[in-house]
N, C-alpha and C positions, 0 to 999 in steps of 0.2 A: 886640455886632455882630461883634467880632473872633473870638470863640469860635465864633459861628454860621458865619462864613466859613471857618474852618479845618477844620471837620468834613468838608465835601465833599472838601477836599484830602487829608485823611488817608484818606478812603474810596477816593479814586482811587489813592493810593500803595499802599494795601493790595491793590487789584485788580491793579495793575501788578506788584507783588511776587509775587503769586500766579501771574499769567500767566508771569512770568520764571522762577519756580521750576519751573513745569510744563514750559516749553520746555527748561530745563537738564536736567531729568530725562529728557525724551525724547531730547535729544541724547546724554546719557550712556548711556542704554539702547541707543540705536542704535550708538554707538561700541563699547559692550561686546559687543553681538551681532555686529557686524562683526568685532571683535577675536577673539571666540571662534571665529567661523567661519574666520577666517584661521588661527588657531592649530590648529584641527582639521584643516583642509586642509593646513596646513604640516607638522604632525606626521605626517599620512598621507603627504605627499610625502617626508618623511625616511625612511620605510620603504623607499623605493626607492634611497636613497643620500644622501650629504651634499649640501647646497645651497651652491653657490659664491656668495660675495659679494665679487667683485673690486673693487667700488667702495670698499670699506672699507679696502683695503690701503694706499693713499697716506696717508690721515690717520693710520692706526695707525703706519706707519713714521715719519712726521713727529713724532708724539707721543713715540715711544720715542727717536728720534735726538736730540730736543731735550733729553733727560735724560742723554745720553752725551757723554763727552769723548774725542776721538781715536778713537772707535769708532762704528760705525753698523750697523744691521740691514738685511737684505734679505729680503723675504717674497714667496713665490710666490703665495699665495692665502689667503683667509680663508673659512672654511666653518662651516656649522651642521650638526651631526650628532647622531644619537640616542645617548644614553648606553648603554654596553654593560652597565651594572650594574642597569638598571631604567628606569622612566619618567623622562624628563628630556631636556633639550636642552643640548648643549655647544657653546661657541664656541671654535674652534681656528684657529691659524695653521699653514699648511702650509709645510714646507721652509724653516724660518727659519735664517738664517746671520748670525753676528756677525763683522764685518769690521773690520780695523784701517785706519789712514789710508792704507796702501799697497794696500788691497783684498784682502789675504790673509785667508783664512778662519781665524778664531780658534776658533769653535765652530759646530756645526751639529746640527740635530735634525729628524726627519721631521715632528714636530708640536710645538706650543708653546701654552701657556695664559698669558693675561695677566690681571692684576687691576688695576683702576683705583685710583689713590691718593685716599683720602678727604681728605687735606690739600689735594691739588691741586684737587679739586672745590669745597671750601670757599673756596679762593682764586680761583675762577673759571677754573681751567685744567683741560683734559683731559690728564692725565698718568698714565702707568702707574706703579703702585706695586710690581708684582712681575712677573717673567717666569720661567716654568718650562719648560725644555726637556723634552720627553716622548720617551722611547725612544732617547736618544743612545747611541753607542758611543764610549768614550774609550780612547785608547791612551797609557799613561804608560810612557815608556822611560827607564831609568836606567843609565848606565855610569860607571865611576870617572873616565874621562877627559872625558866630555862633560857629565856631570851629568844633570839631569832635563829631559826633553822631553815635550811634550804635543801630541797630535793627536787628531782626531775621525775616525771611520771610519763607513762606511755599508755595508749589504749590497750584494753584487754578484751577477751572474748565475753566478759561479763558486762553487766550494766555499769559498774562503777569504774573508777580509775585505779590502776594497779601501781603500787609504789615499786620502783626499781630497786632491787636489793641485791646483795652479793657483791663480789669483786672479781676483777680479772687478775690472774697470777702476775706478780711483779716481774717475773723473768720472761714473760712472753709465751709461756707454755699454753697448751690448749685450755680453754675455759672449763672450769669445774661447775658442777650444778649449783645454782644459786638457791637461797632459801625460798620456800614457797612465798609468792607475793601475797600481800594483804591489802584488801580493798580499802580505799578511802571513801567513806560514806558518812551519812549523818550519824550513824551509830558509833562511829569511831572518828570524831572530828579532830582529835589531837594527834600530832606526829611526834613520838618520842625521839629525842635527840640521841643519836648513837645507834638507834634501831633502823631508822629510815631516812633521817634528815641530818645534814651536816650543819653543826653549829657555825653560824656566820658571824665573824668578828670583822666589822667594817674597817676599823682603824688598822688592825693587823694586816688585812688583805690589801688595803691601799698602800700601806707602808712597804710591803713586799714588792708590789708592782713598781713603786718608785725606786726601790733599791736595785731591782733588776735593770730598770731603765738607766740608772747612773752607771751600772757596770757594762752597759751595752749589750746585755743578753737578749733583749727583745727590741733592738733598734729597728728592725724591719717590720715585725708584726706589731702594727699600731692600732688596729681596729678589731674589735670583737663584738658581734651583734646577734640579735634575734629578729626573725621575721615571722609574722603571723603566729605569735606566741599566745598561749593561754596561761594566765597566772592565777593560781588558786591561793587566796590569802586566808589563812586560818588563824584567827586571833581569839584566843581563849575559848575555843569551841565553836565560834561562829565563822562560817565559810562564805566567801564572796568570790565571784568569778570576774576576771578582768581580761579584755581582749586588747592585745598590744600588737598592732600591725607592724610596727618597726621600732626597734630599740638598738642603739649602738653605743659602744664605749670606745673612744679614741684617746690615744696617748700622744700629747703634743709636747715637743721639746723646745724650750725657749730660754736661751741664755743660761745654760746650766740649771734650768728649772724644768720640771716636768709637771704638766697639768693633765689630769684625767677628766675627760669630758664625756658625759653620757647624754644621749638624746633619745627621746621616746615620743612616739605618736600613739595616743591611747584612745580607744573607741568608747563612746558613751551614747546613751539614748538621745542626747541633745547635740550630737555631733562630736567629731574628734577634737581633742585638746592636746597641747604640746607641753612637754616637760624637758628641760635641759638642766643637767646637774654638772657642776664643775668642782673638782677637788684639787686643791693645791697644798703642797707640803711647805710649811714654814719652818725652815731649819733653825733659825735663831730662837724661835719660841717653842720649838719641839711640839708643834701642833699641826693640825689639819684644818684648813678653811674650806668649808663646803657651801657652795652657792647653788640654790635651786631657783630656776625661772619657770613660771607657769603662764601659759597663754590660752585664752579662749575656754577656760574651764567654767562650765555651767553646773553649779552644785546640784541642781535638780536632776541633772543627767547621771550623776553617780550616787543618787540617794539609794538606789537598789543595792549598791555594794556596801552600804552602811545602814542597815535597817534600824539600828538602835538610835541613830542620830536623825530624828524626825524633822528637825529644822531644815535639813538640806533640801527636802522636797519643796519647801516654801520659796527658796532662792532661785528664781528663774532668770538670772541675768549672768552675762559673761564676767568672769573674774580674771584679772591679770595680777600676778604677784611675783615678788622676789624675796627670797629667804637666805640669810647668811648665818651659818652655824660654825663655831670653832670648838674643836675637840683637842684635848692634850694627848700625849703619846700613849696614855693608858686608856683612852676613850672617854675620859671624864668631860662632861659638858662645861665649857668655859663661858661662852656668851652666845647670844643669838639675837637676830632682828628680822622681822617680817614686815613687808609693806604690801598692802593689797589695794587694788583699784577696782571699783565696781562700775561696770558700764550701765547705761540706762536699761531698766527692765523691771518686771513686777516681782513683788513679794506676795506670794499666794498662800495664806494659811490654810491648812487642810480642812478646818472646820467651816470655812466660808470661802469657797473657791470662786464665787461670783463677784466678790468685791476686793480684788487685789489692790495693793498699794504700789504705785509706780515710783521707783527710785530714779532720780535724775543723775545723781553723782554720789560716789562714796570713795573715801580715801582714808585708809586705816594703817597705823603703824604700831607694832608690838615689839617690845624689847625685853630681854632677860638681863638683869643686872646681878652678876654673881656676888659682888661685894656686899650687897644688901639682901641677896636671895629673894628678889622680887621680879615678877613679870609686870612690866609697866606698859600701859596703853598710852602712848603719846597722843597729844591733841589730834583727833581724827574727825574729819568733817563728813556730814551726811546731809544731802539736800533732796527734798521731794516736794514738788509743786512750789507753793509759797512758803513752805516750812524749811527750817534748817536747824542744825545743832552741831556743836563741836564737843565730842565726847573725850574723856580722859579718865584715868583711874589706875588701879593696880590690883594684882592678885598675889597674895602671900601664902606660901605653902605651910601647912601644919604637918610636921614630921613626927614619925614614931621614934622609938629608941634606936632603930637601925639607920636613922637618917632618911628614911623613905617618906615621900609626901603621900599622906593618906587623904588629905582634903586641902581645899584652897579657900581662903577668906578673900572676898572681893569688895572693893569700894569704887563706885563709878559715879561720875557727875557729868553734866552737860552745861557748857558755857556758851554764851552768844547764841542762845536758842530762841526761836520764834515759831509759832504755830499759826498757820493760815489756811483757808480753803478757798482757792481762787474760783472754782466752779460755782460757788454759792455766794461770792462777793464778800467773804470774810477776810479782811486784811490781816497781815501777820501780827500776832500778839506776843510781846516780849515775855519770855519765861524767866522768872527771877530765881527759881530753884528747881532743879531736876536731879535727884540723886537716888542711888540704890546701893544697899549694903546687904551682904549675906555670905553664903558659903556654898561650895561645890564639892561633891564627893563622887569621883568617877567609879570607885569600887562599889559603893552602895547605890549609885545612880540617882542621887538626890541633889536638889537645889533648894536651899533655904533662903528665903527673902525676909531678912529681919526688919527692914524698913525701906519703903519706896515712897518718895514724895515728889509731886509736881505742883508748882505754885506760881501763880501770876498775881502779884499784889496780895490781897487778902484771900483770894480764891485758891483753894488747894484740894488735892486728893491724896490721902495717905492710906497705905495698905501694907500688909505683911502676909506671909504664907509660905507654902512649900510645894514642890513638885517632885514626885518619886516615880522613877521609871518602872514600868511593869509591862508584861506581855499584853499585846493588844493596844493599850493606851495607858498613859501615866495616871497616877492618882494626883489630884490637884486640890489644894486647900488655900483659899485666899479670903481675907477679911479686910474691910477698909471703911473709911468715912469720907463723905463729901461735904465740904464746908459751904456756907451760903455764897452764891455767886450769880452773876447775870447768866441767863440762858445762852447768850451768845458766847460766853466764855466756855460753858460746858460743851457746846458744839465743837469748839477747837480741841478740847481735851478728849473728846470721844474718839477712840481709835476706829479707823475705817473697817477693820476686820472683826469688830465685835458687834453682832446683830446689824450687819451692814445695810440690809434693806430698810430696816426700821430707822437706822441713822439717816439714810438718804431722805426718807419721808419726813423726818423731823427737821432736817436741814432745809428742805424745800418748803415746808408748809407751816412751820412753827417759828414765830418771831417774838421778840420782846420778852418780858417777864423776868422773874427771879427764881433761882433755886434757893429754897429756904434751908435745905440741908438734906442729908440722906446717909444711907449705909448700904453695904452689900456684903454678901457672904457666899462663897463657892466651896462646896464640899463634894467632890466627885471621887468615888472610890476607883481603884484600879480596874481598867477595862470598861468603865461606864461611858467614856466619850465615844469609843468605838461602837458600843451597843446603841447609843443614842443616834449616831450617824446612820446606823442600819435600820432605824425606825422604832427602836424600843423607847418606852417612856422613861423620862428622867427620874432617878430615885428621889424619894421624898427628902426635901432639904438640900438637894444638890445645888440649886441656884436660887438665891433669894436677894433681890435688889429692891430697894425702896428709896425713892426720891420725892421730896415735896416741892411744889412749885406754886407760884401765884402770878396773876396778871399776864398770862400768855395770850397770844393771838394765833389761832389755829385755822388754817384754810382747809376745810374738810372737802370741799368741791371747788375746783379751779373756776374762778369767775364769780362765785357767790360771796357775799359778805362773810368775813371770818367770824369765828366764835371767840369772844373775849371771855377768858376764864377768871374766876376768883381763885380760891385755893384749889390745888389739884395734886394728885399723887400718882407717880409712876411706879409700877410694880412689875418685876419679872420673877416668875415662879416656874422653875424648870424651863420648859420651852414656850411658856405662855408670856405674852407681853401685854400690859394694859395701862391705860392712863384714866383714872377716875376723876371726874369734874363734878363736884356736888352742885356748884352754882356757876352760871355763866350767862352770856347774853349775845344776841345777834342784832346788829343795827342795819336793817335793809336800806334805810334812807335817813336823812337828817330829821330828827324829831321822832323817829319810830324805833321801837325796841321790842325784841322778843326775849322773854325771860326763859332761860334754860335751867333744868335741874336733872339730877341723876344721870349725867352724861358719862359715857365711857368710850374710849378708843381701845380696841381689843385686837390682838394678833393671836389666834389660837395656836399656831405652831411656827416658831422662828426658823425651823429647818426647811420650810417649803420654799419653792422657787417658781414664780414669785410668791412672796408672803401675802396672805390675805388679811385685809384690815376690815374690821366691823365697827361702825360708829352707831351708838344708841343714845337717845336723850329724850327727855320730856320738855314740852314747850308750852308757854302760856303768853297770850298777847291779844290785843284787839284784832278782830277778824280782818279788817282792811290791811293791817300790818302783815298778817300771815299771807293774805292774798298778794300783797306787794312782793314778798319773798318768793312765792310760787311763780310770780310773773317775771322775776329777775332772770337775766341771762346767766347760764345757758338753758334755764328751764322753760320760761315763756308759756306756762300752761294756761293762764287765764286769758291772755290775748289770743291764744291759739283757738279758743272756743268762742271768740267774739265778745268777751266780757271785759268790764273794767275791774281793776283790783278793789274798788270801793263799792262794788255792787251789793255787798253784804255788810250789815252792821253787827253789833254785839261783840262778844269776846270768844276766843278759841283756845282750847287746850288740846294737847295731843302727845302721842309717842311716835317716834320715828326711828328707822333703822336704815343705815347706808352700808353697803358691802362693796369692796373694791379691791383689786390687786394693787400691791404697793410697787409701783415702778414709775420711772421718770416720764415715759411716753404714754401716760394713761389717757385713754379716750373716754369721753363722757359716756359713750354707749356701754362701757364696761362697768359703770356704776349702777348698782341695783338699789332702789329706794322703795320703801314701803312705810305706811303709817296710817293713823286715823285721827280725826279731829271731832270735837263736840262743840257746837256753837249755841249759846243761849243768850237771850236778852229779855229784859222786862217789857220791851216794846211789843205790843200785840201784832206788829207788822210781820215779824219773821220768827220762825222757830225751826232752825235747821239742825236735825238731831245728829246724824252721822255722815261722815264723808271719808272715803278711802282713796288714796292715789298711789299708783305704782309706776315707776319708771324703770324699765328693765332693758337689757340688751335686745336690740331688734336685728333680725337677720335680713330684713328687707330695708330698702332705702326709705327714709322718712319723707312724707309729703311736705311740700312747701306751704307757707302761710297763704299763698294765693289760691291754693286748691280749695274746692268747695267742701263744706263740712260733710262728714259721713259718719254713720254710727254703726256699731256692731252690738246687737242685743245679746245678753247672756241667757235669755229665756224667750221662747216664742209665745208663752202663755201670758197675756197681759190682761189683768182684771179691769173692769170699767173704772173710770176715774171716780174717786170718792167725792161725794157732794158735800159731806160734812166738813171735811178739812180742806177741800180744794187742793188735794195732792197733785203735784206736778214736778217734773224735773226741770221745768223752764222757769227762770227767774222772771220777776215782773218786767213788763215792757219798759217801765220807766227807768230800770236799772241798766238797760242795754244801751250801747252807743247808738246815737241817732243815725238813722239811715241803715242800720245793720239789719239783715234779715233775721227772722226768728232762728234761734239756735237749738230749739227743742228737737230732739229726735225721738224715735219711737221708744218710749220707755217700756221696760218689761219687768215683771215681778220677780223678785228673788225669793228664796225659800223662807226668808224671814218676813216677807210681805213688804219689804222696802222696795223702792224703785232704783234701778241701776241703768246707767247709760255709759258707754265707752266711746269717747271721741278719739279718733286716731289722727286728727289734724294736729299739725305742729311737729316738733322734733321727736316726741316720744308719746306712747299711748298714755291716756289718762282715764281713770275710771272714777266716776262720782256716784255715790249711793245716797239717796235722801229718803228720810222717813216721812217728813211732812213739810208742807210749805203753806203758810198763811198769807193770803193776799191782803193788801191794805184795806181796812174797813172804810166804808163810805162815811163821809162826815154827817 
């Protein structure tokens, strides 16, 4: 009976459940349809502009203010707007201001985004977990007397930025008129604290944050950040602009400890770099530990933000670093350590951008030791090519009566150092001493180098001087001496960024020999370097270098026998570079020698790119020896016209000039050569008075040796052959190779009456000019 009675009940419940489910589905479908229609119409409405939601402002303000201590926010409006990056809707707060208990503006941004706290929702509270200010402009001002001040700016109707001034009433009454804003411009670079900027005490601010965290006042609001911020840094009157796409401060709670974490992505001309700052309170030591991590920072990319630190422009490699700083509860500096790692990249000095030095690896460690009041450079390694060095040293402050550091005395040295140049086959040379001592003064912008020494065995370079910062370019004074040493050692000492093109030419074409000794002096007044870079002449006495050499071997043209020098002198005066060689010789072949005198290698302007080199010298030798040199590859002049190098006898003297660009991939066609020779002999057989040859760049392809000889006449007026002297441009038949056709071409008279013929056979044009030719007399 019971089972029979329960069956209708179950049937009724089933029907009721079915009807309820159907009703619920209809309600859900209706709500969904209405919601979709509302979304479609709402999204279409957003196409015309943001939708204002002022009714949401009071509850949002109350929710945020409930999580703040001694601070509160003021919001003008809440809006819905379409995302600029694609489909989507964004909820934003307009003109949000963070106020202190006196109503003064602490921070302001035109827009802000908030995120709700998940922990707050789980506990039944509507509380913000994050607040991001969007598009703010921050002005950080630092002076030695006033310290660090912080202010927020907003765009104005004028060209400059307007400083936000005035305050909101503390009781929430309507705003009163603020003071007239004052533009931040180059004429007013400083921001007076108390007038427009809030003095920023890092230690006090962080301590208050940790205190509130321990009390639980801000347990839900754990993130505060900036997006697309512009930071104007004003340091002692110099302003720089920083773009910060993203910066966030998070408060992490760990085992009764609170850690404040700041993360920033900063834009630069060499790509974005990342900064992470962690601040931890040490209760037992009553101190704050601040750790900063830097990744992918290219110093050259931020050089524009620090125009007074010119060395940043030269460092074009990524730098990663970690810095630890400890402050006591009063903000006093207790200790610090920084570790930097250099990725492979070039160091490009501003005065010689075409010859950068590539660094393969760098690892630096710097510490501050409070007990000895010393900044210590721990052993730090630098490697470039086949060279290496491990640097260490210290910086000691020189303090005034108030205990403030006015300058720093430094002492640096390099251990386990070796210098080599792999691309020119110079193996690493062990450096026995490499030290530098001097002082730095940031206030005066000076660096004094009291003594610099680099030594390998008995070979050394010693110098001293100073650098004084100045507008345009610094004033530089250096003076030093070079001891006797092998030329191969000097090559290793020669920095790549000093007269780089001349250095490459010397490394490639000069070998052997000894440096007898030398000296150098640099005296560049303020602004002179910048003027010289712009093309101005170097002031008198600005650069003066003098080095004495002996026994060098110089390859002036690739493939030709080198010049073996006697004594020689290298001189640099201003932007001119020259090597004078009073005596030397060329050995075209075994047993043959050409005596050289009054030789000079000259670079008119070291600033040119590529630099131009000019070689001049006088020569004296038996004529066949000179012909042998002219027939040497890559010249080949004598064979090109079907002659033998020994077709002339007697002796020859001459003056020659070679001009060429100084570069590694030099083509022989780029070498310009000119000169003249006089050949005399007591033999009545020959008397060849003058001959001039020129090899210059040719725009057309050079004919091969198999091509028939052809001539170009310099004049179409040819006088009849002289019967008295038997003048002819053709050598005697007995001097030509057997079986060779006559090489004489139509000679034409020159203005001086001599005969001139130009053979274009061979690799380069050759012009010969003869005044007389005496045939052999009959016996």
